[in-house]
N, C-alpha and C positions, 0 to 999 in steps of 0.2 A: 207781307214778308220783306219786300224791298225796303220799305220805310223802317222796319225793325232792324234790318241789316245796316242801313245808313245811319240809323240812330246809334247802333253799336259802334260804328266807325267813329262817329262824332265823339262818343264817350272815350274811346281809346285815344283819340287825338288829344283830348283834354288831359288824359293821364300822362301824355308825353311832354306836356308843357313844363312840368317841374324839372324833368331831366334836362331839357334844353336850357332852362333857367340855371340849373346847376353848372352845366358846361360853360354858359356865359359868365357865371360868377368866377369860375376858374380862370377864364381868359381875360376878364375885364381888368384894365389897368386902373380903373377908378377904385378898385377894392384892394389895392396893394397893402394898405394899412390893415385891413381886415385879414388878409392872408398872413401877414407877419404876426398879427395878434393870435390867430388860430394856431399857427406853428408854435408860438411861444407857450400858449396854453397847453398844447400837446406835449411839448418838452417838459412842462412842469407836472405831467402825469395825468392831466384831465382826460376823460374818456372821449373817444371819437363821437359817441352818441350825444354827449353833453355839448360839445363844441358845435356839432352839426345842427342841433336844435337851435342854438343861438343865432345861426346865420340862415336858418330855414333851408338847409341842404341835407343831403344824405351823408351818413358816416363814411360811405365809400368816397365821396367827394373830398372829405377832409383827409382820408387816407391817401388819395392820389396827390393831393397838395403836399402832404408830408413827404411822400416818395420823391416828388419832383424837387423839393427843397433839398433832400439828402443828395440826390444826383447832382444838382447844381453845385452844392458845397464841395462834393468830392472832386468834381471836374475843376473847380477853381483851385482846390488844394494841389491837385496834380500839376496844373499849369504853373502855379507858383513854385512848387518844389522842382519841377523840370527846369525852370529858368535858373534856379539857384544851384542845381546839381546836374548840369548837362552831361558830364561824362559818366556819372553814376547812373543816370537814366539811360544812357546809351548801353551800359552793361545790363540794366534791367530789361531793356527792350530785346536784348539778345537771348534772354531766357525763354523758356517755352511760352508759347502763346496759345491759350491763356495759361498763366503760370500755375503749376500744380501747388497744392497746399504744402508740399515738401520743398518747393523751390526757395532759394535764398531770399528773393524779392517778393514772396507772396504777401499780399495785403500791405505792401510797402508804404503807400500814401497814408493809410490809417495809422500805421505804426509810427511814422514820422510825426503826424499830427498829435498823437497821444503821448509821445515821449520826447520832450525837448532835449534830453541828453543824447538820445539816438540821433536826432537831427543835427546836433553839434558834432557828433562823431562823424556823420556823413559829410558835413561841411568840411571837416578836417581832411577826410579822405579825398574829397573833391579838390581841395587846394593842392594836394600831392599829385593827383592825376592831371591837373591843369599844367603842372610843371614839366610834363612829358612832351617830347617832340612827337611828330606825327608817326614816324616809323616805330618808335618805342611803344606808343599807344596802340598801334595796330598789332604789334607782337603780343603785348599784354592782353588785349582783347581775345586773341586767338588762344592764348593759354588759359584764360579764365572761363571761356564759353562752356566747356564741358563740365566745369566744376559748379556752375550756378544752379543746375537742375536737381542734383541729388546730394543729400546730406550723408556724409560718411558715418557709419554707425558709431564707431568708437571715437572719432576725432571731430565730429560735427562739421563745422564750416572752416576749420583750421587750414585746410589745403588752399583755400582762397587767399589766405594771408601769408602763406609760406612761399609763394611764387618768387623766384629771383630773376 
């Protein structure tokens, strides 16, 4: 009975090897090219299973790779936009945390990335905000804070732009 149990443990340990291999593949710096290629293939619509078969990993491994790539890109985008639009991001940070889907800045980074016209618009706004002295900027932030969270039913976000 003991040898049968030990034999069973040995077989289970063998089953774990592919999982540790998968984790090693995800962490390995030697396979950066393979990771980029897998992400490229996924972006072109290839299935997780087909890509996973190519690299002898599970579809879940490719899915985690894809998710980590999305997270990294979104973090890089936010950092880039935050440097370009510091006062706009200061307003964004004043909004609810996490921002509701109704908040003015909801999904802000993605919207900037997807729409170059919107990005230009916010760069223009940033230029205006940079021209304010510290006391005027503090006053403006206090006026805008309550308006960032809720869209007015008939006027939308117009109240944000009517502040004097």
